[in-house]
N, C-alpha and C positions, 0 to 999 in steps of 0.2 A: 504494500500500500504506500502511496505518497500522500502527503498532507500539505494543504495550503491554508494559512490562517486567514480568517475573516473577522469582521467586527463582532459577529455573534457566534462563531464556531469554526468549523473546518470544512473546506472542500476536500473530499477524499477521491483519489484516482487509483485504480488498480494498476498493478505492474503490467499486465497484458495491454491495457489501454494506453499506458505510457509508451510501451514498445511500439504499438501501432502508430502513435504520433511520430516516434523516431523513424519508423519505416516511411511515413509520408514525407518527412524531411529528406530522407535518402532518395525517394522516388523523384523529387524535384531537383536533386543535387546535380550540378554540372553546368558549365557554360563555356564561353570561348577561353576562359582562363583555367577553370577547374575541371579535372577529368571526371567523366561519368564512369560508374562502376560496370565492369564486365567480368564474368557472366552476370548480366543484369538481374534476371529473375532469381537466381540463386543467392546473390548477395542481398537483394531486397527482402527475400524470404527470411534470411537469417536475421536481418536487422529488425524486421517487423514482428518476429516471433521470439525474440531472444529472452523474453520473460514469461513465456507461456507456462512454464513450470510453477508459477506463482498463482495460477488461477484458483485452485482449491483453497489455498491459504487466504487469499484476498477476498474470497467470497464471504468470509466472516471476520471482520477486523478485530484485532486484539488491542489491549491497552498496555502502556508502560507502567512502571511502578508509580509514576507521578499521576497516572490517570489520563494521560494524553493518548490519542490514537497512536498505536505502534506503527510508525511509518517513516519513510525517508522524508526529511524536512530540510529547510534552508540551512539549518545548523550543520548539516552533514555534507554540504557541497564542498568538494575538494579533499575531504579526508573522512573515511568511513570509520567512525569511532563509537558505534552503537552496540558493540557486542555484549556489553553488560546488560542490555535490555532484551536480548533474545536468547532462545535456547539454541546453542550453536549446532548441536546434532540435527535439530529440525531444519535449521537454516541451510546447512550443507546438503541435506537431503533435497531441499527445494532447488538449490543450485545444481545439484547432480541431475535432477529430473529435467530442469530447464535445458540442459545440454543434450541429454539422451533422447528426449522425445522428438527433437528436431534432427539430430544426427542420424537416428535410425532410418529416417526417410530421405535425408539429404546430407551426406557427410560434409559437403562443402559449407553449407549453411551452419551445420552443427559445429564445425571446426571454428568458425568465427565466434560463435557463442562460447565455446570452450576457452578460446583465447581471452575473450572478454572476462569470463569468470575468473580465470587464473590471474589476470592483471588486477582485477578488483581486490582479490584476496592476497596479493603480494605487494604491489606498489601502493595501493590505496588503503589497505587495512591497517588499523592501529592495533598492533599486537599487544600493547600494554593494557588493553581493555579485556584481554582474554586470559582466563585462568590457566595454570600450568597444564592441567589435564586436557583443557580445550585446545591448547597449542599442539599437543600430541595428535589430537583428532584432526586439527586443521592441516598439519604437515602430512599426515597420511592421505588426506583428501587431495592435497596438492600433488603428491607423488602419483596418485591414481589418475589425476587429470593430465599430468605430463605423459603418462603411458597411453592414455586414451587419445590424446592429441596425436601421438605417433601413429596409432592405429588408423586414425582418420586421414592422416597425411598419406599413408600407404594406399588407402582406398582412393583418394583423389589422384595420386600418381598413376593409378591403373585405369582412370576414367578417360576413355578415348573421346568422350563427347566434349571435353574441355581442350582448348588450345594449350600448347605446351607452356606458354607464358602464364596462362591462368592457373596452371598447376604449380607454378614456382612459388617459393617462399616469399619473394619480394612482392608479388602481386597479392598473395593472401594477406600479407602484413598490411598492405595498403587498404584492403577491404576491412580488416580488423580495425584499423584506425578510423575508417569511415563509420563503422558501427559505434565506436567509442564517441566520435564527434556528435553523431545524431542522437545517441543516447544521452550525452551530456546536455545538448541543447533542449531535449525533451525534459530532462530533470530540472533545468533552470526554469522552463516554462511551468512545470507542474507544481513547483514550490514558490512561484512568483519571485524569483531571485531578483534582488534590487541593487546589486553591485556589479562592477565590471568583472568579466570572466573571460575564459577562452575555451576552445574546443579540444584541449588536451594534447593534440599531436599536430605536427606539420602535415598538411593534407596535399595530395598529389595534384600537380598542374599538368596541363597538356604539353608544356615545353620540357617536361622531364624533371622540373624542380618541385618544390613543395613550399607551402605557405601556412603560417599559423593564422587562425581566424579569431579575431577578438569579438566579444559580445558585450554590447553596452545597453543597459536598460534605458528606454525612452519613456516608459510608463508601465502600468500594470500589464504584464504579459505582452509587452511591446519591446522589441529589441532591434538594435542596429548591428549588422554584421559587417566586418571589414577585415580583409578584402571580401567582396560579395561572391558567394559560391553558387548562386542560382541564376536562372535565365531572366525571369521577370524581376523588376526592381522593387516590387513589394508583393508579399504573399501573406495570406491569412489561412490558418489551419484550425480546424475544430477538433475537440476531443471530449469524451464523456466524463462526467464527474457527478458525485452526489454530495449534497450539503447536509451536514449534521449540526444542530445547534448545541451550544455548550462547549466549554474549553476543556473540562475534565470530567471523567466518567467513573462511577463507583466500581464498575466491573466491565469486562468484555461483553457480557450479555446485554448490559444497558446500552452500550455503544452499538452493538450489532442490531438491536431492536430499532434504534433510530436510523441506522444505515439501511436496513431492509425496507423501512417505511419511506425513505427519501426517494423522490423521483430521480431518474437519470436525466441530467441536463447537459447542455452543450456549452462548453467554454471555448474561447477563441484566443489564439496567439497570432500576433502580427510581426512579421520580419521585414525590415526595411534596409535598403542599400544605403 
């Protein structure tokens, strides 16, 4: 779940819906300067479904020890330090499922998700918030993920439907970075981030170079990107969310009751050159 604070409560957005928004960004990605992803369908599939493993968990939101919705929030942008608020074994099971359910139907899309998962739990995870026994569990998970990535790479290397360049590590890493970029832009949107940020990695250009994309807020869910990676000079995207009233909840059950009763509404984000 992702949460966005309002004057009276929270907008809650599920991980799969956040990922669909990331996929919409990726589908619009590319212009005379920025390279479009190929194999297009498989890359876009990986980006749009990279959090499908969260569907069951997000169907019934939980609460933190403070009584807030247990969700990714503006405080977590840039550094994932919320492990004291979650059951690590359950969390890793969700991450494993998110990789496997896509990789089993498309190893290419699944590898991008596996790389994203591994990056999140190595470069962005705050290990100081994880107990000693949890670190053992995490490191075992990471070792398994490395092995699974190797297995997926072998499947991709044998896939004659892909061009040789598309099977190479350099191109796969480009697509992983696009997933990371679109995921981060969607996260900034879904928490209404109000400070300058960037899209994490240098992103590929048509001339063979790469450029970092800066994101500056112009208003609520309105961002300026520079350099501009899309064809049109302004784009608006919609995504579903539910609003729950109240800032803190006595139990997960009380939050879930409000969540289930809340209508699904459409919020919008505008991106400007």
